[in-house]
C-alpha positions as CSV (number, residue, x, y, z in Angstrom):
1,X,0.3,0.0,0.1
2,X,2.9,2.0,0.5
3,X,4.0,2.1,-2.7
4,X,0.4,2.7,-4.3
5,X,-0.1,6.0,-6.3
6,X,-3.4,8.0,-4.6
7,X,-4.8,11.2,-7.3
8,X,-7.2,13.6,-6.2
9,X,-8.6,16.2,-8.6
10,X,-10.1,19.7,-7.6
11,X,-12.6,20.3,-9.9
12,X,-13.8,23.8,-11.6
13,X,-15.9,25.2,-14.6
14,X,-12.9,25.7,-16.5
15,X,-9.4,24.0,-14.9
16,X,-8.6,20.7,-12.8
17,X,-5.9,20.9,-10.4
18,X,-4.6,17.2,-10.1
19,X,-2.5,16.3,-7.0
20,X,-0.2,13.4,-7.1
21,X,0.9,11.2,-3.6
22,X,4.1,10.7,-5.2
23,X,4.8,14.4,-6.4
24,X,5.1,17.5,-4.3
25,X,3.6,19.7,-6.8
26,X,0.5,20.1,-8.0
27,X,0.1,20.6,-12.0
28,X,-3.5,21.9,-13.6
29,X,-5.0,21.1,-17.1
30,X,-8.1,22.6,-18.9
31,X,-11.5,21.0,-18.6
32,X,-12.3,20.3,-21.9
33,X,-11.1,17.5,-24.2
34,X,-7.6,18.2,-24.8
35,X,-6.6,19.1,-21.2
36,X,-8.7,15.7,-20.2
37,X,-6.6,13.7,-23.0
38,X,-2.8,15.0,-21.3
39,X,-4.7,14.1,-18.3
40,X,-5.8,10.3,-18.9
41,X,-2.5,10.0,-20.2
42,X,-0.2,11.2,-17.5
43,X,-1.9,9.3,-14.8
44,X,-1.7,5.9,-16.6
45,X,2.1,6.9,-16.6
46,X,1.2,7.4,-12.8
47,X,-0.8,4.0,-12.3
48,X,-2.7,5.1,-9.7
49,X,-4.7,2.9,-7.4
50,X,-7.5,5.3,-7.1
51,X,-8.4,8.8,-8.2
52,X,-10.9,10.7,-6.6
53,X,-12.6,13.8,-7.4
54,X,-15.4,15.9,-5.9
55,X,-19.1,16.2,-7.5
56,X,-19.0,19.8,-8.6
57,X,-22.1,20.5,-10.2
58,X,-21.8,18.3,-13.2
59,X,-18.5,19.6,-14.4
60,X,-16.7,16.3,-13.0
61,X,-18.7,14.2,-15.2
62,X,-16.5,14.4,-18.6
63,X,-13.2,14.1,-16.5
64,X,-14.7,11.1,-14.2
65,X,-15.9,9.3,-17.4
66,X,-12.5,10.3,-19.0
67,X,-10.9,8.8,-17.0
68,X,-12.7,5.7,-16.2
69,X,-13.1,5.0,-20.2
70,X,-9.2,5.2,-20.0
71,X,-9.0,2.5,-17.4
72,X,-9.0,4.3,-14.0
73,X,-10.4,3.5,-10.7
74,X,-12.3,6.5,-10.3
75,X,-14.5,7.7,-7.3
76,X,-16.5,11.1,-7.1
77,X,-17.2,12.0,-3.7
78,X,-19.6,14.1,-1.6
79,X,-17.7,17.7,-1.6
80,X,-19.1,17.9,2.4
81,X,-17.6,14.3,2.8
82,X,-14.3,15.3,1.3
83,X,-14.6,19.0,3.4
84,X,-15.1,16.6,6.9
85,X,-12.2,14.8,6.0
86,X,-9.6,17.7,5.5
87,X,-10.9,19.4,8.4
88,X,-10.2,16.3,10.1
89,X,-6.8,16.1,9.3
90,X,-6.4,20.3,10.0
91,X,-6.5,21.6,6.7
92,X,-8.8,24.1,7.2
93,X,-7.3,26.7,4.8
94,X,-8.8,26.3,1.5
95,X,-7.2,26.8,-2.2
96,X,-7.4,24.4,-5.5
97,X,-4.2,23.1,-4.8
98,X,-4.8,22.1,-0.9
99,X,-7.7,20.6,-2.1
100,X,-6.6,18.5,-4.8
101,X,-3.8,17.4,-1.9
102,X,-6.7,16.5,0.5
103,X,-8.4,14.4,-2.4
104,X,-5.2,12.3,-2.9
105,X,-4.5,11.8,0.5
106,X,-8.5,10.9,1.2
107,X,-8.2,8.4,-2.1
108,X,-5.1,6.7,-0.1
109,X,-8.3,6.1,3.1
110,X,-10.9,5.7,0.6
111,X,-9.4,2.7,-0.9
112,X,-8.6,1.0,2.2
113,X,-12.6,1.5,3.5
114,X,-14.6,-1.4,3.4
115,X,-17.6,0.0,3.0
116,X,-16.5,3.0,0.4
117,X,-19.3,2.9,-1.5
118,X,-21.4,4.9,0.8
119,X,-19.2,8.0,0.5
120,X,-19.0,7.4,-3.8
121,X,-21.0,8.8,-6.2
122,X,-21.6,6.2,-8.7
123,X,-20.6,6.9,-12.3
124,X,-23.9,7.1,-14.6
125,X,-23.9,5.8,-17.8
126,X,-26.0,7.6,-20.9
127,X,-29.0,5.9,-20.2
128,X,-29.3,6.6,-16.6
129,X,-28.0,9.7,-16.5
130,X,-31.0,10.9,-19.1
131,X,-33.2,9.1,-16.4
132,X,-31.7,11.2,-13.7
133,X,-32.4,14.5,-15.8
134,X,-36.0,13.5,-16.2
135,X,-36.6,12.8,-12.6
136,X,-34.8,16.3,-11.3
137,X,-37.0,17.9,-13.4
138,X,-40.5,16.4,-12.5
139,X,-39.2,17.0,-9.4
140,X,-38.6,20.6,-10.0
141,X,-42.2,21.2,-11.7
142,X,-43.6,19.7,-8.8
143,X,-41.8,22.3,-6.5
144,X,-42.7,25.1,-8.6
145,X,-46.2,24.0,-8.5
146,X,-46.3,24.1,-4.9
147,X,-44.6,27.8,-4.9
148,X,-46.9,29.0,-7.1
149,X,-49.8,27.6,-5.0
150,X,-48.1,29.1,-1.9
151,X,-48.3,32.4,-3.7
152,X,-51.7,32.2,-4.5
153,X,-52.7,32.2,-0.6
154,X,-51.1,35.2,0.0
155,X,-51.6,36.7,-3.4
156,X,-53.9,40.1,-4.1
157,X,-57.1,39.0,-6.2
158,X,-55.8,41.0,-9.0
159,X,-52.2,38.1,-9.4
160,X,-54.2,35.4,-9.0
161,X,-54.9,35.2,-12.7
162,X,-51.9,34.9,-13.6
163,X,-50.5,32.4,-11.1
164,X,-53.5,30.3,-12.2
165,X,-52.2,30.2,-15.9
166,X,-48.9,29.5,-14.7
167,X,-50.1,26.6,-12.7
168,X,-52.2,24.9,-15.4
169,X,-49.2,25.9,-17.8
170,X,-47.0,24.2,-15.1
171,X,-49.1,21.1,-14.8
172,X,-49.3,20.3,-18.3
173,X,-45.9,20.4,-18.6
174,X,-45.6,18.0,-15.2
175,X,-48.0,15.7,-17.5
176,X,-45.6,15.8,-20.2
177,X,-42.9,15.1,-17.5
178,X,-44.5,12.2,-16.1
179,X,-45.0,10.5,-19.6
180,X,-41.1,11.0,-20.3
181,X,-40.1,9.4,-17.8
182,X,-42.6,6.5,-18.2
183,X,-41.7,5.8,-21.5
184,X,-37.8,5.6,-20.3
185,X,-38.9,3.6,-17.5
186,X,-40.7,0.6,-19.5
187,X,-37.9,1.1,-22.5
188,X,-35.3,0.3,-20.5
189,X,-36.4,-0.8,-17.1
190,X,-39.4,-2.5,-17.3
191,X,-39.4,-5.7,-15.8
192,X,-37.5,-4.7,-12.1
193,X,-40.2,-1.5,-12.7
194,X,-43.0,-4.0,-12.9
195,X,-41.3,-6.2,-10.0
196,X,-41.0,-3.0,-7.5
197,X,-44.4,-1.4,-8.7
198,X,-45.9,-5.0,-7.4
199,X,-45.3,-3.4,-4.2
200,X,-48.2,-2.1,-1.9
201,X,-47.5,1.8,-1.5
202,X,-44.8,2.4,-4.4
203,X,-45.9,4.2,-7.5
204,X,-44.4,5.1,-10.7
205,X,-42.8,8.2,-9.4
206,X,-41.1,6.2,-6.5
207,X,-40.2,3.7,-8.5
208,X,-38.3,6.3,-11.1
209,X,-36.8,8.0,-8.4
210,X,-35.2,4.3,-6.6
211,X,-34.0,3.7,-10.4
212,X,-32.7,7.2,-11.0
213,X,-30.9,7.9,-7.8
214,X,-30.4,4.7,-6.1
215,X,-28.8,2.5,-8.8
216,X,-27.1,0.3,-6.1
217,X,-30.7,-1.4,-4.8
218,X,-30.3,-5.0,-5.3
219,X,-26.6,-4.7,-5.2
220,X,-25.7,-4.2,-1.6
221,X,-26.9,-6.2,1.2
222,X,-30.0,-5.0,3.7
223,X,-27.6,-3.4,6.3
224,X,-25.8,-1.7,3.4
225,X,-28.3,-0.2,1.2
226,X,-30.1,1.4,4.7
227,X,-26.8,3.3,5.5
228,X,-26.7,4.6,2.0
229,X,-30.1,5.8,2.3
230,X,-29.8,7.1,5.3
231,X,-32.5,5.0,7.3
232,X,-29.9,3.1,9.4
233,X,-30.1,4.1,13.1
234,X,-26.6,5.6,14.5
235,X,-25.5,5.2,17.8
236,X,-24.7,7.6,20.4
237,X,-23.0,5.6,22.9
238,X,-20.1,7.1,25.1
239,X,-18.7,5.5,28.1
240,X,-21.9,4.5,30.4
241,X,-24.2,6.8,28.4
242,X,-26.7,5.5,25.9
243,X,-27.8,8.1,23.4
244,X,-30.8,7.8,21.3
245,X,-30.5,6.6,18.3
246,X,-31.1,8.7,15.1
247,X,-30.6,8.7,11.1
248,X,-28.3,11.3,9.5
249,X,-27.2,11.6,6.0
250,X,-27.6,9.4,2.9
251,X,-29.4,10.2,0.4
252,X,-32.2,13.0,0.7
253,X,-33.9,12.3,-2.4
254,X,-34.5,9.0,-2.2
255,X,-35.4,9.1,1.6
256,X,-37.8,11.9,1.1
257,X,-39.8,9.7,-1.6
258,X,-39.3,6.4,0.4
259,X,-40.9,8.2,3.4
260,X,-44.1,9.9,1.5
261,X,-44.0,6.0,0.0
262,X,-44.4,4.6,3.9
263,X,-47.0,6.7,4.7
264,X,-49.0,4.7,1.9
265,X,-47.4,1.9,2.9
266,X,-48.6,1.6,6.4
267,X,-51.9,2.1,5.5
268,X,-51.9,-0.5,2.5
269,X,-49.3,-2.7,2.6
270,X,-50.7,-5.7,5.0
271,X,-47.1,-6.2,6.3
272,X,-45.9,-2.5,6.8
273,X,-49.5,-1.8,8.6
274,X,-49.2,-4.8,11.1
275,X,-45.3,-3.9,11.6
276,X,-45.9,-0.3,12.1
277,X,-49.4,-0.9,14.7
278,X,-47.0,-3.4,16.3
279,X,-44.2,-0.8,17.3
280,X,-46.9,2.2,18.2
281,X,-48.4,-0.4,20.7
282,X,-44.6,-1.1,22.1
283,X,-44.9,2.4,22.8
284,X,-42.7,3.9,20.0
285,X,-43.1,7.0,19.1
286,X,-44.8,7.6,15.1
287,X,-41.9,9.1,13.5
288,X,-39.9,6.4,15.2
289,X,-42.2,4.0,13.8
290,X,-42.0,5.0,10.4
291,X,-38.6,4.9,10.0
292,X,-38.8,1.4,11.2
293,X,-40.9,1.2,8.5
294,X,-39.3,2.6,5.8
295,X,-36.1,0.5,6.4
296,X,-38.4,-2.5,6.4
297,X,-39.9,-1.3,3.0
298,X,-36.1,-0.4,1.6
299,X,-35.5,-4.0,2.5
300,X,-38.2,-5.7,0.8
301,X,-37.5,-3.7,-2.8
302,X,-33.8,-4.7,-2.4
303,X,-35.1,-8.0,-1.7
304,X,-36.8,-8.1,-4.7
305,X,-34.2,-5.4,-7.1
306,X,-32.0,-8.6,-6.3
307,X,-33.8,-11.6,-7.2
308,X,-35.9,-10.0,-9.6
309,X,-39.5,-11.5,-7.9
310,X,-42.6,-10.3,-7.0
311,X,-44.4,-8.8,-4.4
312,X,-45.0,-11.8,-2.1
313,X,-46.3,-11.0,1.4
314,X,-45.4,-14.9,2.4
315,X,-41.9,-14.0,2.1
316,X,-42.1,-10.9,4.3
317,X,-43.6,-12.1,6.8
318,X,-41.1,-12.4,9.4
């Protein structure tokens, strides 16, 4: 491991600042086709065990794909995770060169981590990237409709006809967006989507979010996928103190979708309804019981995605 090379790349819209664990100084290339070709050639000479980039609003995508296509091991990490690592290492200052060096150091640590998929954003191929864009646009349209409806409540009567027209337009766009998402899912993920939708409480919108934002579904065990989404309880213990377990972090959009699906499932899914009522009867608070049901629902979905089976209450009775 001491002889392995690790690379960190700080990404901006115009440039890539590159640091290697085998070199003292960083170097810079343009964030364009020519710069990426030069970067890939130089990294192939270095032969890094892992190259780490921060997720930077999509500016990292072309670089990550180019390096991966060149046969290099690449990880795209959450900027918050990278910054927390830098603070833990005592690096409070922030420049492109310092950030690249910290990412190279983080690459060394991440390479040895047994659960590194929790910290790494998977690279999306063209098909998944399109689905993610469609799901994101649908989410934006829903948010805009909600904002306009809130404006309707507080606006003067003279402004309401304009707001109503905007809402009607956004509803039309939302219907078109739903059709685009459904067509993509049907064309590329029909079998898996049908299996996931067979679970009571899971609708078409929830299926699309799971496919787009949680491509690891069915590929990890239940504990790892729960930690990835952020529904695994985290210990808060120290010495003789036993703190309250809480959830934190993970993929917020997936967790939000799972929460809304669980609200429906505890009413209409017989397994989750029984589980929810049993937890309430045991004295658990409603939100704690809902989170436990979210985790159970995710476990069911993960098993269905893994085995390609349809919903069968008998398999989830335990």
